[in-house]
C-alpha positions as CSV (number, residue, x, y, z in Angstrom):
1,X,-13.1,178.6,83.2
2,X,-13.4,181.9,84.8
3,X,-11.7,183.7,87.6
4,X,-14.0,185.5,90.4
5,X,-14.2,188.7,89.0
6,X,-13.6,188.0,85.5
7,X,-16.8,189.0,83.2
8,X,-18.8,186.4,80.9
9,X,-21.2,187.3,78.4
10,X,-24.1,185.7,76.5
11,X,-24.6,186.9,72.7
12,X,-26.8,185.8,69.8
13,X,-25.9,183.8,67.0
14,X,-25.2,187.2,64.8
15,X,-22.6,188.2,67.8
16,X,-24.8,190.7,69.5
17,X,-24.4,191.1,73.6
18,X,-27.6,189.8,75.3
19,X,-26.1,190.1,78.9
20,X,-23.3,190.0,80.7
21,X,-22.6,188.9,84.5
22,X,-20.0,188.5,86.8
23,X,-19.4,186.1,89.9
24,X,-18.1,188.4,92.3
25,X,-17.8,186.1,95.2
26,X,-18.2,182.5,96.3
27,X,-18.4,182.1,100.2
28,X,-18.7,178.8,101.7
29,X,-21.4,178.7,104.6
30,X,-22.7,182.2,104.7
31,X,-24.4,183.8,107.4
32,X,-27.8,183.1,106.7
33,X,-30.3,186.0,107.0
34,X,-33.6,184.5,106.5
35,X,-36.3,184.1,109.0
36,X,-37.1,180.8,107.2
37,X,-33.9,179.4,107.2
38,X,-33.2,175.5,107.3
39,X,-30.1,173.5,107.5
40,X,-28.3,172.5,104.6
41,X,-29.7,169.0,103.2
42,X,-26.1,168.0,102.0
43,X,-23.9,169.7,104.6
44,X,-22.9,173.2,103.2
45,X,-24.4,176.2,101.9
46,X,-22.4,178.0,98.9
47,X,-23.4,181.5,98.4
48,X,-22.6,182.7,94.7
49,X,-22.6,186.7,94.4
50,X,-23.5,187.7,90.7
51,X,-23.8,190.9,88.9
52,X,-26.0,190.9,85.7
53,X,-26.5,193.5,83.1
54,X,-28.9,192.5,80.4
55,X,-29.1,194.5,77.1
56,X,-32.2,196.7,76.4
57,X,-33.1,194.6,73.5
58,X,-32.7,191.1,75.0
59,X,-35.7,188.9,74.6
60,X,-35.6,186.5,77.5
61,X,-38.5,184.3,75.7
62,X,-36.0,183.5,72.9
63,X,-32.8,183.4,74.6
64,X,-33.3,182.4,78.2
65,X,-31.1,182.7,81.1
66,X,-31.4,181.5,84.6
67,X,-29.1,181.9,87.3
68,X,-31.4,180.0,90.1
69,X,-29.9,177.0,91.9
70,X,-30.7,174.5,89.4
71,X,-28.7,175.9,86.6
72,X,-25.5,175.2,88.6
73,X,-23.7,172.0,89.1
74,X,-21.1,171.3,92.1
75,X,-18.1,169.5,91.5
76,X,-16.1,168.1,94.6
77,X,-12.4,168.4,94.8
78,X,-12.1,164.6,93.8
79,X,-13.7,165.3,90.5
80,X,-17.2,164.1,91.8
81,X,-20.0,165.7,90.2
82,X,-23.0,166.3,92.8
83,X,-26.5,164.8,91.6
84,X,-28.3,168.2,92.9
85,X,-27.2,171.3,94.9
86,X,-30.5,172.7,95.3
87,X,-31.3,171.4,98.6
88,X,-32.5,174.1,101.0
89,X,-30.3,176.8,99.6
90,X,-33.6,178.9,99.0
91,X,-34.0,179.3,102.7
92,X,-30.6,180.7,103.6
93,X,-31.3,184.3,102.4
94,X,-34.1,186.7,102.1
95,X,-35.4,188.3,99.1
96,X,-33.6,191.5,99.8
97,X,-30.2,189.9,98.8
98,X,-31.0,186.9,96.7
99,X,-31.1,187.3,92.7
100,X,-34.6,187.7,91.5
101,X,-35.8,185.0,89.8
102,X,-37.2,186.9,86.8
103,X,-34.6,189.1,85.1
104,X,-36.0,191.7,82.3
105,X,-34.2,193.4,79.5
106,X,-32.4,196.7,80.4
107,X,-31.6,195.8,83.7
108,X,-28.6,195.9,86.1
109,X,-29.0,193.5,89.3
110,X,-26.6,192.2,92.1
111,X,-27.7,189.6,94.2
112,X,-26.9,186.0,95.6
113,X,-27.7,182.3,94.7
114,X,-27.3,180.0,97.3
115,X,-26.8,176.2,96.4
116,X,-26.5,173.3,99.1
117,X,-23.7,171.3,99.0
118,X,-21.4,168.6,100.3
119,X,-18.3,170.2,99.1
120,X,-16.4,173.2,101.0
121,X,-13.9,173.1,98.1
122,X,-14.4,172.4,94.4
123,X,-15.8,174.1,91.4
124,X,-19.3,175.1,90.3
125,X,-20.6,175.3,86.7
126,X,-23.4,177.4,85.2
127,X,-25.0,176.2,82.0
128,X,-27.9,178.0,80.4
129,X,-31.2,176.2,79.2
130,X,-30.5,174.0,76.5
131,X,-26.8,173.5,77.4
132,X,-25.7,170.1,78.2
133,X,-22.3,170.8,77.8
134,X,-19.8,173.8,78.4
135,X,-20.8,176.4,80.3
136,X,-18.8,178.8,82.5
137,X,-16.7,177.4,85.7
138,X,-15.4,178.9,88.5
139,X,-13.1,177.2,91.4
140,X,-13.9,177.9,95.0
141,X,-12.5,176.9,98.4
142,X,-13.1,177.5,102.1
């Protein structure tokens, strides 16, 4: 469990820091700015603001990390896990504010990932490639 604004990090097996990130805000139904905006498939958009810093010696091929919508799981207030929260989230924001799909070593990035969800409150979980359990969890409400 993490609080919004609380740092999380990823280390290798030796304990070396690979990257750290912070979810700085979770916004229900943000103002969409993309000229390609489509209506949310599941009813609501959920914008996750992230601040990410990668170590200069991090090798993304060895320790992949993805912050795109497919890495996130939404759980409703009744405990129901949403099957998919990808939907039309990609269409809400333009590239200028979206977190880039590729993150390189030695970078500091700020951006947003938008999920498409049925829930205006609940929790979001981030799992890294290969993780089938665990990860980081934040609660949110409208």
